[in-house]
ZAMARGU-4260 file (C-alpha; in steps of 0.2 Angstrom, whole numbers, plus 5000, padded with zeros to 4 digits):
<rodrens>
0) 4952/4806/5218 | 4971/4809/5218 | 4975/4828/5218 | 4986/4833/5203 | 5005/4833/5207
5) 5013/4851/5208 | 5027/4845/5195 | 5014/4842/5182 | 5003/4855/5185 | 5016/4868/5181
10) 5020/4859/5168 | 5007/4857/5159 | 5002/4876/5162 | 5020/4881/5154 | 5015/4871/5139
15) 4998/4879/5137 | 5007/4897/5140 | 5021/4891/5126 | 5009/4887/5114 | 4996/4899/5116
20) 5013/4912/5113 | 5017/4903/5097 | 4998/4904/5089 | 4998/4922/5094 | 5017/4924/5088
25) 5012/4915/5070 | 4997/4926/5067 | 5006/4941/5069 | 5019/4936/5058 | 5005/4930/5044
30) 4996/4948/5047 | 5014/4953/5044 | 5016/4947/5028 | 5000/4950/5021 | 5003/4970/5027
35) 5012/4979/5013 | 4996/4972/4999 | 4986/4983/5009 | 4986/5001/5005 | 4975/5006/5017
40) 4986/5001/5033 | 5001/5010/5025 | 4995/5026/5024 | 5005/5039/5035 | 4999/5048/5049
45) 5006/5064/5053 | 4999/5067/5068 | 5005/5052/5075 | 5022/5048/5068 | 5028/5030/5068
50) 5047/5022/5074 | 5056/5015/5060 | 5060/5001/5069 | 5048/4987/5062 | 5047/4978/5078
55) 5038/4990/5086 | 5024/4992/5076 | 5008/4981/5076 | 5008/4972/5059 | 4993/4974/5044
60) 4975/4970/5048 | 4978/4970/5066 | 4985/4983/5069 | 4969/4992/5058 | 4959/4986/5072
65) 4969/4994/5082 | 4968/5010/5076 | 4949/5009/5069 | 4945/5007/5091 | 4957/5023/5093
70) 4971/5015/5100 | 4986/5024/5090 | 5000/5029/5099 | 5013/5015/5094 | 5016/5009/5116
75) 4998/5007/5116 | 4997/4995/5103 | 5010/4987/5110 | 5004/4986/5128 | 4987/4979/5121
80) 4994/4966/5111 | 5006/4959/5125 | 4988/4962/5136 | 4980/4951/5122 | 4992/4940/5121
85) 4995/4937/5141 | 4975/4934/5144 | 4971/4919/5137 | 4990/4912/5145 | 4981/4922/5163
90) 4965/4912/5160 | 4971/4895/5155 | 4983/4896/5173 | 4968/4903/5183 | 4957/4888/5178
95) 4973/4877/5181 | 4971/4885/5198 | 4954/4885/5202 | 4951/4866/5196 | 4968/4862/5208
100) 4961/4870/5222 | 4950/4855/5226 | 4955/4835/5219 | 4952/4836/5203 | 4955/4823/5187
105) 4967/4828/5172 | 4952/4829/5162 | 4944/4841/5174 | 4959/4852/5175 | 4962/4852/5157
110) 4942/4860/5155 | 4945/4873/5168 | 4961/4877/5158 | 4954/4876/5141 | 4938/4886/5148
115) 4948/4900/5156 | 4960/4901/5140 | 4945/4906/5130 | 4937/4918/5142 | 4954/4925/5142
120) 4955/4924/5123 | 4938/4932/5121 | 4937/4947/5133 | 4950/4956/5127 | 4942/4952/5108
125) 4924/4959/5112 | 4934/4974/5122 | 4942/4979/5106 | 4926/4976/5095 | 4915/4985/5105
130) 4926/5001/5105 | 4929/4998/5085 | 4909/5000/5086 | 4909/5014/5097 | 4922/5023/5088
135) 4912/5021/5074 | 4894/5028/5080 | 4906/5045/5088 | 4914/5048/5070 | 4895/5047/5062
140) 4887/5058/5075 | 4901/5070/5073 | 4901/5071/5055 | 4886/5083/5055 | 4899/5095/5066
145) 4914/5092/5053 | 4903/5097/5039 | 4897/5114/5048 | 4916/5119/5051 | 4921/5114/5034
150) 4905/5124/5026 | 4911/5140/5037 | 4930/5139/5029 | 4925/5138/5015 | 4912/5154/5015
155) 4927/5161/5024 | 4937/5162/5010 | 4949/5145/5011 | 4951/5134/4998 | 4946/5118/5002
160) 4963/5109/5009 | 4966/5125/5021 | 4949/5120/5027 | 4947/5104/5027 | 4965/5106/5039
165) 4953/5119/5050 | 4940/5108/5053 | 4950/5093/5057 | 4960/5104/5070 | 4944/5113/5078
170) 4934/5097/5080 | 4931/5089/5096 | 4950/5092/5100 | 4965/5081/5092 | 4960/5064/5102
175) 4942/5063/5093 | 4944/5049/5081 | 4933/5059/5067 | 4948/5069/5069 | 4960/5058/5067
180) 4951/5051/5051 | 4950/5069/5044 | 4968/5073/5046 | 4973/5056/5037 | 4962/5061/5021
185) 4973/5076/5022 | 4990/5068/5022 | 4983/5055/5009 | 4978/5071/4997 | 4993/5081/5000
190) 5004/5065/4993 | 4993/5065/4977 | 4976/5057/4980 | 4960/5064/4973 | 4948/5069/4986
195) 4936/5053/4979 | 4950/5042/4982 | 4953/5046/4998 | 4936/5050/5006 | 4932/5033/4999
200) 4946/5024/5008 | 4943/5031/5022 | 4926/5023/5020 | 4930/5008/5019 | 4943/5008/5032
205) 4929/5016/5045 | 4915/5011/5042 | 4907/5027/5038 | 4899/5028/5023 | 4896/5047/5025
210) 4916/5048/5021 | 4912/5040/5003 | 4894/5052/5000 | 4907/5069/5004 | 4919/5062/4991
215) 4906/5059/4978 | 4898/5078/4983 | 4914/5083/4980 | 4918/5074/4963 | 4902/5081/4958
220) 4906/5101/4962 | 4922/5101/4954 | 4913/5093/4938 | 4898/5106/4936 | 4907/5119/4947
225) 4894/5122/4959 | 4894/5129/4974 | 4905/5119/4986 | 4897/5126/5004 | 4879/5127/4998
230) 4881/5109/4994 | 4889/5103/5011 | 4876/5113/5018 | 4861/5101/5011 | 4870/5086/5013
235) 4873/5091/5032 | 4857/5096/5036 | 4853/5079/5027 | 4863/5069/5038 | 4852/5077/5052
240) 4836/5074/5046 | 4840/5055/5045 | 4849/5056/5060 | 4831/5063/5066 | 4821/5050/5058
245) 4832/5035/5065 | 4829/5042/5082 | 4811/5042/5082 | 4809/5025/5074 | 4821/5017/5087
250) 4809/5025/5100 | 4793/5018/5090 | 4803/5002/5092 | 4807/5004/5109 | 4788/5008/5114
255) 4784/4991/5105 | 4796/4980/5113 | 4790/4987/5131 | 4774/4977/5126 | 4783/4959/5127
260) 4787/4962/5147 | 4770/4971/5152 | 4761/4955/5143 | 4774/4945/5149 | 4774/4952/5168
265) 4758/4962/5172 | 4746/4953/5161 | 4749/4936/5174 | 4749/4946/5190 | 4731/4953/5185
270) 4724/4937/5181 | 4730/4929/5197 | 4723/4946/5204 | 4708/4945/5197 | 4702/4927/5198
275) 4710/4920/5212 | 4702/4928/5227 | 4685/4923/5218 | 4693/4906/5214 | 4697/4904/5233
280) 4680/4908/5238 | 4674/4895/5224 | 4684/4882/5234 | 4680/4886/5251 | 4660/4885/5249
285) 4662/4868/5239 | 4670/4863/5255 | 4659/4869/5266 | 4645/4862/5256 | 4653/4845/5254
290) 4645/4834/5269
</rodrens>
């Protein structure tokens, strides 16, 4: 097999790089065209003000995915977008470089380039999805603590808006995902949105159903005139009880799943230890008895 000439190799690398960059740029522009119809993505954020230059912002659903993963600063969003755009190109170049290290055909070179490009596309996407899941779990875990802070502030004589701001400020620091989401809700309510609507939007945006439940609770307390702090305490206790039940269910499920490796690994070894010596003695006795 003849090795691929260097000019053809670099020409193929350049073509792959340009094609991947153009596809990524087209997808970002399409998301940007849909951005004005996305009300949740256009919600203002006073804790992290955005630049006025539209080119410095990651538009549309892509920007929402970055925010859901905790990447809020515009510079961090631009850096991750650049990494995600360059990763498939780097993977394709790496795959072609590995294939060109030996005598490879054009088909093998294209296969390695495609495989490397797919790995470079999959790694940032997988990392972003794992960050979104981890951030959502952290928000659900911290939600009862936020309710406790909100209840203490309300019992101290604060109004709902001031108590909400105090709870968001004192919740695990300003970098907490739940604290950032609560600031978003505070800004939306400050611009005239109802608490139930703002919390319902936050539930749809973050994937945390507790926001929607809290919005329904606040709406009911306002409608029927019940004590808000007491209802929030009941909701916090209910969430903790559900979390304890969920932990117990996962523990019971884990103990049941342990039976699979025990049966698959220990049982064959036990059977071998029990019957192998007897079988060997039997074979040895039969060989001696045979004339």
